[in-house]
C-alpha positions in Angstrom: -9.6 -57.0 12.9 -9.6 -56.3 9.0 -12.5 -54.1 9.4 -11.0 -52.2 12.2 -7.8 -51.6 10.4 -9.8 -50.6 7.2 -12.0 -48.1 9.2 -8.8 -46.5 10.7 -7.1 -46.2 7.3 -10.3 -44.8 5.9 -10.6 -42.3 8.8 -7.0 -41.3 8.4 -6.9 -40.9 4.7 -10.5 -40.8 3.3 -12.1 -38.6 5.8 -9.3 -35.9 6.3 -11.3 -33.3 4.5 -14.5 -34.3 6.3 -12.7 -33.9 9.7 -11.3 -30.6 8.5 -15.1 -29.4 8.3 -16.2 -31.4 11.4 -13.1 -31.5 13.7 -15.2 -32.5 16.8 -15.9 -35.8 15.1 -12.4 -37.0 14.6 -12.0 -38.0 18.3 -15.2 -40.0 18.2 -14.1 -41.9 15.0 -10.7 -42.6 16.7 -12.6 -44.0 19.8 -14.7 -46.2 17.6 -11.6 -47.6 15.8 -9.6 -48.0 19.0 -12.3 -50.0 20.8 -13.0 -52.0 17.5 -9.2 -53.0 17.4 -9.0 -53.9 21.1 -12.0 -56.0 21.1 -11.2 -57.7 17.7 -8.0 -58.8 19.6 -10.0 -59.9 22.6 -12.2 -62.0 20.3 -9.0 -63.9 19.3 -8.2 -64.3 22.8 -11.7 -65.7 23.4 -11.1 -68.2 20.6 -8.1 -69.4 22.4 -9.8 -69.4 25.8 -12.6 -71.8 24.5 -9.8 -74.3 23.8 -8.7 -73.9 27.5 -12.0 -73.3 29.3 -14.7 -74.6 27.0 -18.2 -73.9 28.1 -21.0 -71.5 28.2 -19.1 -68.6 29.7 -16.5 -68.5 27.1 -19.1 -68.9 24.3 -21.1 -65.9 25.9 -18.0 -63.8 26.3 -17.4 -64.2 22.4 -20.9 -63.3 21.8 -20.9 -60.2 24.0 -17.5 -58.8 22.8 -18.7 -59.2 19.2 -22.1 -57.4 20.0 -20.0 -54.8 21.8 -18.1 -54.1 18.6 -21.2 -53.9 16.5 -23.1 -51.7 18.9 -20.4 -49.5 20.5 -18.1 -48.9 17.5 -20.9 -49.2 14.9 -23.1 -46.4 16.7 -20.0 -44.3 16.8 -19.2 -44.9 13.1 -22.8 -44.0 12.2 -22.8 -41.0 14.5 -19.6 -39.7 12.8 -21.0 -40.3 9.2 -24.5 -39.0 9.9 -23.9 -36.5 12.5 -27.0 -37.8 14.2 -26.2 -37.2 17.8 -28.9 -39.4 19.2 -26.9 -42.4 18.1 -24.5 -41.6 20.9 -27.4 -42.8 23.4 -26.9 -46.4 21.9 -23.2 -46.5 22.5 -23.3 -47.4 26.2 -25.2 -50.4 25.3 -22.2 -51.6 23.5 -20.0 -50.6 26.4 -22.1 -52.8 28.7 -21.8 -55.7 26.4 -18.0 -55.3 26.4 -18.1 -55.2 30.2 -20.3 -58.4 30.4 -18.0 -60.2 27.8 -14.9 -59.4 30.0 -16.8 -60.7 33.0 -17.8 -64.0 31.4 -14.2 -64.4 30.3 -12.9 -63.8 33.8 -15.4 -66.1 35.4 -14.6 -68.9 32.9 -11.0 -68.5 33.8 -11.7 -68.5 37.6 -14.0 -71.4 37.4 -11.4 -73.5 35.7 -8.7 -73.0 38.2 
């Protein structure tokens, strides 16, 4: 969560002149920060879920959501900073990790009912 907030602040204040030169990248950076923050909050929820629904599924949910942040947001941060467009091809892998993490969490909750 700290790193997501720091990235957001850096984007808003430290990169304003950069985004003035490359305005098409500002939305990409904002998407990276938004998904970073959402899934940092989701990781807190997974931490709580492991106390309620302990097991492999909740553990995998945490691993997958964490991997999603690294791959999805990380690839977008790198794309913005390097302007290497091919990094955008890596981003969907992080999206799949997010989805798989949410599925694991939902299955853990469903199986405990």
